[in-house]
C-alpha positions as CSV (number, residue, x, y, z in Angstrom):
1,G,164.5,55.2,-160.7
2,M,166.9,57.6,-158.9
3,L,166.0,60.5,-161.2
4,H,162.3,59.8,-160.6
5,V,162.8,59.9,-156.8
6,I,164.8,63.2,-157.0
7,F,162.0,64.7,-159.2
8,V,159.3,63.7,-156.6
9,L,161.4,65.2,-153.8
10,L,161.9,68.4,-155.7
11,L,158.2,68.5,-156.4
12,A,157.3,68.0,-152.8
13,S,159.7,70.6,-151.6
14,S,158.3,73.1,-154.1
15,A,154.7,72.5,-153.0
16,E,153.1,75.2,-150.9
17,S,152.8,74.1,-147.3
18,H,149.4,74.2,-145.5
19,D,148.1,73.6,-142.0
20,S,147.4,70.0,-141.1
21,A,144.6,71.1,-138.8
22,C,142.7,72.3,-141.9
23,P,144.4,70.8,-145.0
24,C,143.9,71.9,-148.6
25,L,141.9,69.6,-150.8
26,T,143.7,67.6,-153.5
27,A,142.6,66.1,-156.7
28,E,142.1,62.8,-154.9
29,S,139.8,64.3,-152.2
30,P,136.2,63.2,-152.3
31,Q,134.9,66.8,-152.6
32,A,137.4,67.6,-155.4
33,A,135.3,66.0,-158.2
34,A,132.3,68.3,-157.8
35,I,134.6,71.4,-157.7
36,E,136.4,70.2,-160.8
37,S,133.1,69.9,-162.6
38,W,132.3,73.5,-161.7
39,I,135.7,74.6,-162.9
40,V,135.3,73.1,-166.3
41,A,131.7,74.4,-166.7
42,N,132.7,78.0,-165.9
43,N,136.0,78.0,-167.9
44,M,138.1,78.6,-164.7
45,P,141.8,77.7,-164.7
46,T,142.5,74.0,-164.3
47,G,143.0,73.0,-160.7
48,Y,141.7,76.3,-159.4
49,G,142.0,76.1,-155.6
50,L,142.9,72.4,-155.7
51,H,146.7,72.5,-155.9
52,G,147.7,73.6,-152.4
53,C,148.2,77.2,-151.2
54,K,148.6,79.5,-154.2
55,A,147.4,83.0,-155.3
56,Y,144.9,81.5,-157.7
57,D,143.2,84.9,-158.4
58,E,146.3,86.7,-159.5
59,G,145.8,88.0,-163.1
60,L,142.3,86.5,-163.3
61,S,139.5,88.6,-164.5
62,T,135.8,87.5,-164.3
63,T,132.5,89.0,-163.3
64,E,133.2,88.0,-159.7
65,I,137.0,88.1,-159.6
66,R,138.6,91.4,-160.5
67,C,142.3,90.8,-160.5
68,G,143.1,91.8,-164.1
69,Q,145.2,94.7,-165.1
70,G,144.0,98.2,-164.2
71,S,142.5,97.9,-160.7
72,P,143.5,94.7,-158.9
73,Q,141.9,94.0,-155.5
74,A,143.8,93.4,-152.3
75,Y,143.0,89.7,-152.3
76,C,144.5,89.0,-155.7
77,E,148.0,88.2,-154.5
78,E,147.0,86.3,-151.3
79,K,147.3,82.5,-151.1
80,W,144.3,80.3,-150.3
81,C,142.8,76.9,-151.1
82,Y,139.7,74.8,-150.9
83,V,139.6,72.9,-147.6
84,D,137.9,69.8,-146.1
85,A,135.0,71.1,-144.0
86,H,135.0,67.9,-142.0
87,V,138.6,68.2,-140.9
88,C,138.9,71.9,-140.2
89,P,136.6,72.2,-137.1
90,I,137.7,71.0,-133.7
91,N,136.8,67.3,-133.1
92,R,136.7,67.2,-129.3
93,A,135.9,63.5,-129.1
94,L,138.8,62.5,-131.3
95,C,141.1,65.0,-129.6
96,E,140.4,63.6,-126.1
97,E,140.4,60.0,-127.5
98,R,144.0,60.6,-128.6
99,G,144.9,61.8,-125.1
100,F,145.0,65.6,-125.7
101,V,142.8,68.5,-124.8
102,V,141.2,71.1,-127.0
103,G,143.8,73.7,-128.1
104,S,146.7,71.3,-128.1
105,F,149.1,71.7,-131.1
106,E,150.1,68.0,-130.9
107,D,147.0,66.9,-132.8
108,S,145.0,68.5,-135.7
109,A,141.7,67.4,-134.2
110,C,142.3,69.6,-131.1
111,R,142.4,73.0,-133.0
112,D,140.8,74.5,-136.0
113,R,141.3,77.2,-138.7
114,P,138.7,79.6,-140.0
115,M,137.0,78.7,-143.3
116,D,134.2,80.3,-145.3
117,V,131.5,79.0,-147.6
118,S,132.3,79.8,-151.3
119,E,129.6,81.9,-152.9
120,L,131.4,81.4,-156.3
121,V,131.1,77.6,-156.6
122,T,127.6,76.4,-157.5
123,G,126.1,72.9,-157.5
124,T,128.1,71.8,-154.4
125,E,129.1,73.1,-151.0
126,A,132.7,74.2,-151.1
127,Y,134.7,75.8,-148.4
128,Y,137.8,77.9,-148.8
129,S,140.4,79.2,-146.3
130,Y,143.0,82.0,-146.4
131,E,143.9,81.2,-142.8
132,T,145.1,77.6,-143.5
133,C,147.7,79.2,-145.9
134,G,148.8,81.7,-143.3
135,N,146.8,84.7,-144.5
136,L,143.7,86.5,-143.2
137,N,140.4,86.7,-145.1
138,A,139.8,90.4,-144.6
139,Y,138.3,90.9,-148.0
140,D,134.9,89.2,-147.8
141,S,132.7,90.9,-145.2
142,S,129.8,88.6,-146.2
143,R,131.4,85.8,-144.2
144,I,130.4,87.9,-141.2
145,T,127.3,89.7,-142.3
146,S,125.8,86.7,-144.1
147,E,124.9,85.2,-140.7
148,V,122.3,87.9,-139.9
149,A,121.8,89.8,-143.2
150,G,118.1,89.9,-144.1
151,N,117.1,88.7,-140.6
152,R,114.7,90.5,-138.2
153,I,116.1,91.9,-134.9
154,H,114.0,92.5,-131.8
155,A,115.1,95.5,-129.9
156,A,113.9,97.1,-126.6
157,I,114.0,100.9,-126.3
158,T,113.2,103.5,-123.6
159,T,113.6,107.3,-123.2
160,S,117.1,108.4,-122.4
161,A,117.9,111.8,-123.9
162,P,119.8,112.7,-126.0
163,Y,120.4,109.1,-127.1
164,M,116.8,107.9,-127.4
165,V,113.9,110.4,-127.7
166,K,110.3,109.7,-128.6
167,G,108.8,111.9,-131.4
168,A,106.3,111.8,-134.2
169,I,106.2,108.8,-136.5
170,E,107.8,109.3,-139.9
171,A,106.4,107.5,-142.9
172,S,109.8,106.8,-144.4
173,R,111.0,105.2,-141.2
174,G,107.9,103.7,-139.8
175,D,109.7,100.8,-138.1
176,L,111.3,103.4,-135.7
177,L,107.8,104.3,-134.3
178,G,108.9,107.9,-134.1
179,W,112.0,107.3,-132.1
180,Y,115.1,109.3,-132.8
181,G,118.3,110.4,-131.0
182,A,122.1,109.8,-131.3
183,V,122.0,106.0,-130.6
184,T,118.7,105.3,-132.2
185,E,119.6,106.8,-135.6
186,W,123.2,105.5,-135.5
187,M,122.1,101.9,-134.9
188,Y,119.3,102.3,-137.5
189,D,121.8,103.3,-140.2
190,I,124.0,100.3,-139.2
191,L,121.1,97.9,-139.7
192,L,120.4,99.4,-143.1
193,S,124.0,98.9,-144.2
194,F,123.6,95.1,-144.3
195,E,122.8,93.5,-147.6
196,P,120.0,92.6,-147.5
197,R,119.0,95.0,-144.7
198,I,118.1,93.8,-141.3
199,E,114.5,94.3,-140.4
200,L,113.8,96.0,-137.0
201,T,111.0,95.4,-134.5
202,L,111.0,97.8,-131.5
203,N,109.6,96.9,-128.1
204,E,108.7,100.1,-126.1
205,S,107.9,98.3,-122.9
206,W,111.6,98.1,-122.1
207,A,112.5,95.5,-119.4
208,T,110.0,92.7,-118.8
209,P,108.4,92.4,-115.3
210,I,110.0,89.0,-114.8
211,S,113.5,90.4,-115.4
212,L,112.8,93.3,-113.1
213,D,111.8,90.9,-110.3
214,A,114.9,88.8,-111.0
215,V,117.2,91.8,-110.3
216,D,115.0,93.0,-107.4
217,G,114.1,96.2,-109.2
218,S,117.6,97.5,-108.7
219,S,117.9,98.8,-112.3
220,S,115.7,98.5,-115.3
221,Y,118.8,98.7,-117.5
222,T,120.2,95.6,-115.7
223,A,116.8,93.9,-116.1
224,C,117.0,94.6,-119.9
225,V,120.4,93.0,-120.0
226,L,118.9,89.9,-118.5
227,D,116.1,90.0,-121.1
228,V,118.8,89.8,-123.8
229,A,120.6,87.0,-122.0
230,V,117.4,84.8,-121.7
231,G,116.3,85.5,-125.3
232,N,113.4,88.0,-124.8
233,Y,115.2,90.5,-126.9
234,D,118.1,90.5,-129.4
235,I,119.4,93.9,-128.3
236,C,118.6,96.7,-125.9
237,L,119.2,100.1,-127.4
238,G,120.6,102.7,-125.1
239,D,123.5,104.1,-123.1
240,F,124.3,101.1,-121.0
241,W,127.2,101.1,-118.5
242,I,129.4,98.0,-118.9
243,T,129.7,96.8,-115.4
244,P,131.0,93.5,-114.0
245,E,127.5,92.4,-113.0
246,R,126.1,93.0,-116.4
247,I,129.0,91.5,-118.4
248,L,128.3,88.2,-116.6
249,L,124.8,88.2,-117.9
250,A,125.2,88.9,-121.7
251,Q,127.6,90.0,-124.4
252,F,128.1,93.7,-125.2
253,L,128.9,95.4,-128.4
254,P,132.2,97.3,-128.5
255,P,131.9,100.6,-126.6
256,Y,130.9,103.7,-128.5
257,G,131.6,106.2,-125.8
258,Q,132.1,106.7,-122.0
259,D,130.5,108.5,-119.1
260,K,132.7,110.5,-116.8
261,M,131.8,110.4,-113.1
262,F,132.0,113.4,-110.8
263,L,130.9,114.3,-107.3
264,V,128.1,116.8,-106.7
265,A,127.4,118.5,-103.3
266,P,125.3,121.3,-102.0
267,K,126.5,124.8,-102.7
268,V,126.9,126.8,-99.5
269,Q,126.5,130.6,-99.9
270,Q,129.0,132.5,-97.7
271,P,127.8,136.0,-96.7
272,E,130.3,138.7,-97.7
273,D,131.7,141.2,-95.2
274,I,133.8,144.4,-95.6
275,S,137.0,142.4,-96.0
276,D,135.5,140.5,-98.9
277,Y,134.5,143.7,-100.6
278,L,138.0,145.2,-100.1
279,R,139.6,142.1,-101.6
280,K,137.4,142.0,-104.7
281,P,139.2,144.8,-106.6
282,F,142.4,142.8,-106.3
283,R,141.0,139.4,-107.3
284,P,141.2,139.7,-111.1
285,F,144.9,139.1,-110.8
286,S,146.7,136.5,-108.8
287,G,149.2,137.6,-106.0
288,E,152.1,136.6,-108.2
289,L,150.9,138.8,-111.0
290,W,150.3,141.8,-108.8
291,G,153.8,141.4,-107.5
292,M,155.2,141.3,-111.0
293,I,153.2,144.4,-112.0
294,L,154.6,146.3,-109.0
295,G,158.1,145.2,-109.9
296,F,157.6,146.4,-113.5
297,L,156.4,149.8,-112.3
298,V,159.5,150.2,-110.1
299,F,161.6,149.2,-113.1
300,N,159.8,151.7,-115.3
301,A,160.5,154.4,-112.8
302,A,164.2,153.6,-112.7
303,V,164.4,153.6,-116.5
304,Y,162.6,156.9,-116.8
305,M,164.9,158.5,-114.3
306,A,167.9,157.2,-116.2
307,T,166.6,158.3,-119.7
308,E,165.2,161.7,-118.9
309,P,167.7,164.5,-118.1
310,A,168.0,165.6,-114.5
311,D,167.1,169.2,-115.5
312,G,164.0,168.0,-117.4
313,V,160.5,169.3,-116.9
314,D,159.5,166.4,-114.7
315,F,162.3,166.9,-112.2
316,N,162.9,170.0,-110.0
317,S,166.0,168.7,-108.2
318,P,169.3,167.2,-109.2
319,S,169.1,164.9,-106.1
320,A,169.0,161.2,-107.1
321,S,166.6,160.3,-104.3
322,S,164.3,163.2,-105.2
323,R,164.3,162.2,-108.8
324,L,163.6,158.5,-108.0
325,S,160.7,159.3,-105.7
326,K,159.2,161.7,-108.4
327,S,159.7,159.0,-111.1
328,L,158.0,156.4,-108.9
329,Y,155.1,158.7,-108.4
330,L,154.8,159.4,-112.1
331,S,155.0,155.6,-112.9
332,L,152.2,154.8,-110.4
333,L,150.1,157.7,-111.6
334,G,150.4,156.6,-115.2
335,F,149.3,153.1,-114.3
336,V,146.2,154.0,-112.3
337,S,145.2,156.7,-114.7
338,G,145.6,154.6,-117.8
339,G,148.3,156.6,-119.5
340,A,151.8,158.0,-119.3
341,G,152.1,160.8,-116.7
342,T,155.5,162.0,-117.9
343,S,156.6,164.7,-120.4
344,A,159.4,162.5,-122.0
345,R,161.5,165.2,-123.7
346,S,164.4,162.9,-124.7
347,V,164.2,160.1,-127.4
348,P,165.2,157.3,-124.9
349,A,162.5,158.5,-122.5
350,R,159.9,158.5,-125.3
351,V,160.8,154.9,-126.2
352,A,160.5,153.9,-122.5
353,T,157.1,155.7,-122.3
354,L,156.0,153.7,-125.4
355,G,156.8,150.5,-123.7
356,F,155.0,151.6,-120.5
357,G,151.9,152.6,-122.5
358,F,151.7,149.1,-124.1
359,F,152.0,147.6,-120.7
360,V,149.3,149.8,-119.3
361,L,147.0,149.1,-122.3
362,I,147.1,145.3,-122.0
363,T,147.1,145.2,-118.2
364,L,144.1,147.4,-117.7
365,A,142.2,145.7,-120.4
366,S,142.8,142.3,-118.8
367,Y,141.9,143.7,-115.4
368,T,138.6,145.2,-116.6
369,A,137.5,142.1,-118.4
370,N,138.2,139.8,-115.4
371,L,136.8,142.2,-112.8
372,A,133.4,142.4,-114.5
373,S,132.3,138.9,-113.5
374,L,134.1,138.9,-110.1
375,L,132.3,142.0,-108.8
376,V,128.9,140.3,-109.2
377,L,130.0,136.8,-108.2
378,Q,129.0,135.8,-104.6
379,E,131.7,133.9,-102.8
380,T,130.9,130.2,-102.5
381,N,132.3,127.9,-99.8
382,N,131.5,124.3,-100.4
383,A,131.5,122.2,-97.2
384,I,132.5,119.1,-99.3
385,S,135.6,119.4,-101.5
386,S,136.0,115.9,-103.0
387,I,135.0,112.2,-102.7
388,H,138.1,111.7,-100.6
389,D,136.8,114.3,-98.2
390,C,133.5,112.3,-97.8
391,E,135.5,109.1,-97.2
392,E,137.6,110.7,-94.5
393,R,134.7,112.4,-92.8
394,G,132.4,109.3,-93.0
395,L,129.8,111.2,-95.0
396,K,127.2,109.2,-97.0
397,V,127.4,109.4,-100.8
398,C,124.4,108.5,-103.1
399,V,125.4,106.2,-106.0
400,A,123.3,104.6,-108.7
401,Q,122.8,100.9,-108.0
402,A,124.7,99.8,-111.1
403,L,127.8,101.6,-110.0
404,V,128.0,100.6,-106.4
405,M,130.4,97.8,-106.9
406,E,132.9,99.9,-108.9
407,I,132.8,102.9,-106.6
408,Q,133.1,100.8,-103.5
409,A,136.2,99.1,-105.1
410,L,137.8,102.4,-105.7
411,H,136.9,103.8,-102.3
412,P,136.6,101.0,-99.8
413,D,135.9,103.2,-96.8
414,L,133.2,105.3,-98.5
415,R,129.7,105.1,-97.0
416,I,127.5,104.5,-100.0
417,E,123.7,105.1,-100.2
418,P,122.4,103.2,-103.3
419,V,119.7,104.8,-105.4
420,Q,118.0,103.2,-108.4
421,W,118.6,106.0,-110.9
422,T,121.2,108.8,-111.2
423,D,118.4,111.4,-111.6
424,Q,117.4,110.5,-108.0
425,V,120.7,111.8,-106.6
426,P,119.9,115.5,-106.4
427,Q,116.6,115.0,-104.5
428,S,118.2,112.4,-102.3
429,I,120.8,115.0,-101.2
430,R,118.1,117.6,-100.5
431,D,116.1,115.0,-98.5
432,G,119.2,114.3,-96.3
433,R,119.7,110.7,-97.4
434,C,123.3,111.6,-98.3
435,A,125.7,114.5,-98.1
436,A,126.8,114.2,-101.8
437,G,126.2,112.1,-104.8
438,V,128.0,110.6,-107.8
439,M,126.7,111.7,-111.2
440,F,127.9,111.4,-114.8
441,E,128.8,114.5,-116.7
442,L,125.8,114.5,-119.0
443,A,123.4,114.2,-116.0
444,I,125.1,117.2,-114.4
445,L,124.6,119.3,-117.5
446,Q,121.0,118.2,-117.6
447,M,120.6,119.1,-114.0
448,F,121.9,122.6,-114.6
449,A,119.7,122.9,-117.7
450,G,116.5,121.7,-115.8
451,E,116.2,118.7,-118.1
452,L,117.3,115.9,-115.7
453,A,113.8,114.5,-115.0
454,A,112.6,114.8,-118.6
455,A,115.7,113.1,-120.0
456,A,114.8,109.9,-118.0
457,G,111.2,110.0,-119.2
458,G,109.8,111.7,-116.1
459,E,108.1,115.0,-115.5
460,G,109.9,118.0,-114.2
461,D,109.3,121.7,-113.8
462,G,112.0,122.6,-116.3
463,Q,113.9,124.8,-113.7
464,P,117.6,124.5,-113.5
465,E,118.9,122.9,-110.2
466,C,121.6,125.3,-109.3
467,D,121.8,124.5,-105.5
468,L,124.3,121.8,-106.2
469,V,127.8,122.1,-107.6
470,Q,130.4,119.8,-109.1
471,V,133.3,119.4,-106.7
472,G,136.6,117.6,-106.9
473,G,138.1,115.9,-109.9
474,L,137.2,113.0,-112.1
475,I,136.3,109.9,-110.1
476,T,136.1,107.2,-112.8
477,T,134.9,106.6,-116.4
478,V,132.4,103.9,-117.4
479,P,132.2,102.6,-121.0
480,L,128.9,103.0,-122.9
481,S,127.6,100.1,-125.0
482,M,124.5,97.9,-125.6
483,P,123.8,94.2,-124.6
484,V,123.4,91.9,-127.6
485,A,122.5,88.3,-128.2
486,T,125.3,85.9,-129.0
487,R,124.0,85.2,-132.5
488,W,124.2,88.9,-133.4
489,S,127.4,89.9,-131.5
490,H,129.9,89.1,-134.2
491,A,128.1,90.8,-137.1
492,L,126.9,93.8,-135.2
493,G,130.2,94.2,-133.3
494,W,132.0,94.4,-136.6
495,A,129.5,96.8,-138.1
496,T,129.6,99.2,-135.0
497,V,133.4,99.2,-134.9
498,Q,133.6,100.0,-138.6
499,S,131.0,102.8,-138.2
500,T,132.7,104.3,-135.2
501,V,136.1,104.3,-136.8
502,Q,134.6,106.0,-139.9
503,G,133.2,108.7,-137.5
504,R,129.5,108.1,-138.2
505,F,128.5,108.1,-134.5
506,E,130.2,111.5,-133.9
507,A,128.6,112.8,-137.1
508,T,125.2,111.7,-135.8
509,R,125.8,113.4,-132.5
510,A,126.9,116.6,-134.3
511,R,123.8,116.5,-136.5
512,L,121.6,116.2,-133.3
513,A,123.6,118.8,-131.3
514,D,120.4,120.6,-130.3
515,L,119.4,117.6,-128.2
516,W,122.3,118.1,-125.8
517,P,121.5,120.2,-122.7
518,Q,122.5,123.8,-122.4
519,P,123.2,124.7,-118.7
520,R,121.5,127.8,-117.3
521,C,123.3,128.0,-114.0
522,D,126.3,130.3,-113.6
523,A,129.3,129.0,-115.5
524,E,131.3,129.0,-112.3
525,D,128.7,126.8,-110.6
526,A,128.4,124.4,-113.5
527,E,132.2,123.9,-113.7
528,G,132.9,124.1,-109.9
529,A,135.3,127.0,-110.4
530,E,136.4,128.8,-107.3
531,D,138.1,131.8,-108.7
532,A,139.1,133.2,-112.1
533,A,142.2,135.2,-111.1
534,L,144.6,135.6,-114.0
535,P,147.9,133.8,-113.4
536,L,151.3,135.3,-113.9
537,S,151.8,133.2,-117.1
538,S,148.9,135.0,-118.8
539,M,150.9,138.2,-118.9
540,Y,154.3,136.8,-119.9
541,G,154.0,138.3,-123.4
542,T,153.1,141.7,-122.2
543,F,156.1,141.9,-119.8
544,L,158.4,140.7,-122.5
545,V,157.3,143.3,-125.1
546,A,157.2,146.2,-122.6
547,G,160.4,145.2,-120.9
548,A,162.2,145.0,-124.3
549,L,161.2,148.5,-125.1
550,Q,162.4,149.7,-121.6
551,V,165.8,148.0,-122.2
552,F,166.1,149.5,-125.6
553,A,165.4,152.9,-124.1
554,L,168.3,152.3,-121.6
555,L,170.6,151.5,-124.5
556,L,169.7,154.7,-126.3
557,A,170.4,156.7,-123.1
558,L,173.8,155.0,-122.8
559,Y,174.5,156.0,-126.4
560,E,173.6,159.6,-125.7
561,R,175.9,159.8,-122.7
562,A,178.8,158.1,-124.6
563,S,178.4,160.4,-127.6
564,G,177.8,163.6,-125.5
565,K,174.9,164.5,-127.7
566,T,171.2,164.0,-127.6
567,F,169.4,162.3,-130.5
568,Q,167.7,165.7,-131.3
569,E,171.2,167.2,-131.7
570,T,172.5,164.2,-133.6
571,F,169.8,164.1,-136.2
572,S,169.2,167.9,-136.6
573,S,170.6,169.4,-139.8
574,G,172.1,172.3,-137.8
575,S,171.2,173.0,-134.3
576,Q,170.8,176.6,-133.7
577,A,171.3,178.0,-130.3
578,G,168.4,180.4,-130.9
579,E,167.9,183.9,-132.2
580,R,169.4,186.8,-130.4
581,G,166.7,189.3,-130.5
582,G,167.1,192.9,-131.8
583,A,164.8,195.6,-130.8
584,E,161.4,195.6,-132.5
585,R,160.9,199.3,-133.0
586,N,157.5,200.6,-133.8
587,Q,156.7,204.3,-133.8
588,G,154.4,205.2,-130.9
589,Q,154.9,201.7,-129.2
590,E,155.8,202.0,-125.5
591,Q,157.3,198.6,-125.2
592,S,159.0,196.1,-127.4
593,V,159.6,192.5,-126.9
594,A,162.6,190.6,-128.4
595,G,164.1,187.2,-127.9
596,R,167.6,186.6,-126.8
597,G,167.9,182.8,-127.2
598,V,171.5,182.4,-126.5
599,D,171.5,182.7,-122.7
600,G,167.7,182.8,-122.2
601,E,167.8,186.1,-120.2
602,L,164.8,188.2,-119.5
603,A,165.9,191.9,-119.2
604,F,164.2,195.3,-119.0
605,T,166.1,198.1,-120.5
606,D,165.3,201.4,-122.2
607,N,165.3,202.0,-125.9
608,S,168.1,204.5,-125.9
609,N,171.1,203.7,-128.1
610,S,173.3,205.7,-125.7
611,H,173.5,202.7,-123.4
612,L,174.0,200.1,-126.1
613,N,177.0,199.8,-128.4
614,D,175.0,197.5,-130.7
615,S,171.9,195.3,-130.7
616,N,173.8,192.4,-129.0
617,S,175.3,194.5,-126.2
618,K,174.2,193.8,-122.7
619,P,172.4,196.6,-120.8
620,R,174.3,198.5,-118.1
621,Q,173.9,196.8,-114.8
622,D,173.0,200.1,-113.0
623,S,170.3,201.0,-115.4
624,V,168.6,197.7,-116.1
625,E,166.6,195.3,-113.9
626,V,167.4,191.8,-115.0
627,L,165.6,188.5,-114.3
628,E,166.8,185.3,-115.8
629,L,164.4,182.6,-116.9
630,A,165.9,179.3,-118.2
631,A,164.8,178.2,-121.7
632,P,164.1,174.5,-122.3
633,G,167.1,172.5,-123.3
634,Q,169.7,174.7,-121.6
635,S,171.9,173.8,-118.6
636,E,170.0,175.9,-116.0
637,R,166.3,175.2,-116.0
638,F,163.4,175.4,-113.7
639,Q,160.0,173.8,-113.8
640,V,157.3,175.2,-116.0
641,A,155.3,176.4,-113.0
642,E,158.3,178.5,-111.8
643,M,158.6,179.9,-115.3
644,Q,155.0,181.0,-115.2
645,R,155.4,182.6,-111.8
646,D,158.5,184.5,-113.1
647,V,156.6,185.8,-116.1
648,K,153.8,187.0,-113.7
649,R,156.4,188.9,-111.7
650,I,157.9,190.4,-114.8
651,L,154.4,191.6,-116.0
652,A,153.8,193.0,-112.5
653,L,157.1,194.9,-112.7
654,L,156.2,196.2,-116.1
655,Q,153.0,197.6,-114.9
656,T,154.6,199.2,-111.9
657,R,157.3,200.9,-114.0
658,R,154.6,202.2,-116.5
659,L,152.5,203.7,-113.7
660,S,155.7,205.2,-112.2
661,S,156.8,206.8,-115.5
662,A,153.3,208.0,-116.2
663,G,153.0,209.8,-112.8
664,S,156.5,211.6,-112.9
665,P,158.3,211.4,-116.2
666,S,161.5,213.1,-114.9
667,Q,161.7,210.6,-112.0
668,D,164.0,208.2,-113.8
669,S,166.8,210.6,-114.3
670,H,169.4,207.8,-114.4
671,N,167.9,206.7,-117.7
672,N,168.8,210.1,-119.3
673,L,165.2,210.4,-120.6
674,K,163.8,213.8,-121.5
675,P,160.8,215.1,-119.8
676,N,157.5,214.2,-121.5
677,Q,159.3,211.5,-123.5
678,P,157.6,208.1,-123.2
679,N,159.7,205.5,-121.2
680,R,160.3,203.0,-124.0
681,Q,161.5,199.6,-122.7
682,K,162.8,196.5,-124.3
683,W,161.9,192.9,-123.2
684,V,164.6,190.5,-124.1
685,A,163.4,186.9,-123.7
């Protein structure tokens, strides 16, 4: 006795629990006998699905159940059982009779658990449930699709490019009646995915007259939603906005996209005067960027002054102020002329010039690219800047009837002028009904492409409407979906979500990209851009690179000053002060030119050895006219221009002396030259 009681208690504690609202069948249940007969006839394991919540499919391998070794399915380890179909659903009468309300947990009659008809068991109607065992049946999509698979769906359709477009009938898709477009083809593929496929019947008349009268003709889209609600159609194909008014009429499929709402207003052309023309050359860059450029030019001038020797070719005065002003001039000259305006004799100065050249290259290229469009762009000055501007000034705004409630809720003080269709907004603005209008992004693009009227099934001239411009920021977004009958909502809702997650709608859009409008108005008008001045941040990289080279040049200059040598002197194998010239003697030559590179002197002397102890001796002061001209790289230098003037003076002096000696050969007695002997001179440079 006692052992038997303990055994029963242990057996009860080891049994898998299940939900009392939808209990598992047992061997004693009336439905169990028919299921047991099927189990025996099909060689299934004894008690399959009838011994409480268990993973009955684990390790089982049949034609329908693939849980053997190799490739087990996800459901193989999940617990389930056969359930009593009479107990699982909510019994409202019994629930209330027992003093409860539907949804109460106190009584199993007040709540239910999902259950599904078994397609495995034959000869009897058997129901199974994962949910009664605490699991979810996410493995059998037929429990959703079986409700509508193989049925015929009646759908209404109308033109709304690029989602629904009427074309030629294709034999392979005759039930589409020639309709194509992003939504049409996407939904058609979804219907074909059901097994068996869902048959399609299209109604091209769109909303029925009765429904149009019921909504006072406010919107044929709202009227079509009403047609679905009353059973005239199963679904309306299209780009429907989900609004509070429509959601009260019928169920909608999960959204597949959204429309972004913006304000459009007339574009006011502002005549340009002389001040506008003067400002345009400076508009490619923002004020901050111009200030940074000027600062860099000043910095470059200071770096060049610090890296180039004071006696260099570019400087003609040791004064710091004079050198700074000259360096500023060279920096500005190099910027406006597109290249370095300096000689850069030292290595640090050459590095600084390299950084300056990179800065000029990038800056002028950016300036030229941005100036091209700005020089031909006429200044626009929109009288309306945003929807808040309209609200504050009491201006009327045209809004499609379906959006009136939502826009009014967002902007309570806005004066709204309802229009039936969004494509009526542009003409309503031109007619003076409103000062501006709310349009969705696709409609704005169609307006700029000249396709707005045709997209809604009307007739237009195909000319872009560029007299309006988008102003202000995003107003709101409205989800896009389709109204569907209740019987179809679960199955089609599951199918559309699955298709959207798998990217099939976006793939269909990409395949039909040529249906999307291509704006032909100016890009600035289409986007509502005011100015395209480059900000300071766009040139950060340029300033960093050029500035780094300038700083590196300063470091090199500091090294030269600390070492007391230039880089040319440091890296040369043996710097030579120059060649001290000897006389180049040629018989019959009246003059000889020789270099004396040590001190860079230019001297005139005769060719007589009586006045020279050797080739390196200096000429006597009383018999030689001497002019000094500094050679590059020495301590005393002049500018190249002054060097050229000195050379001219020397040549003029040569000519004078030659003429003088030719006229009276004995005139230069202080040179101890014999009469009739040519006056031979030596030019030491």
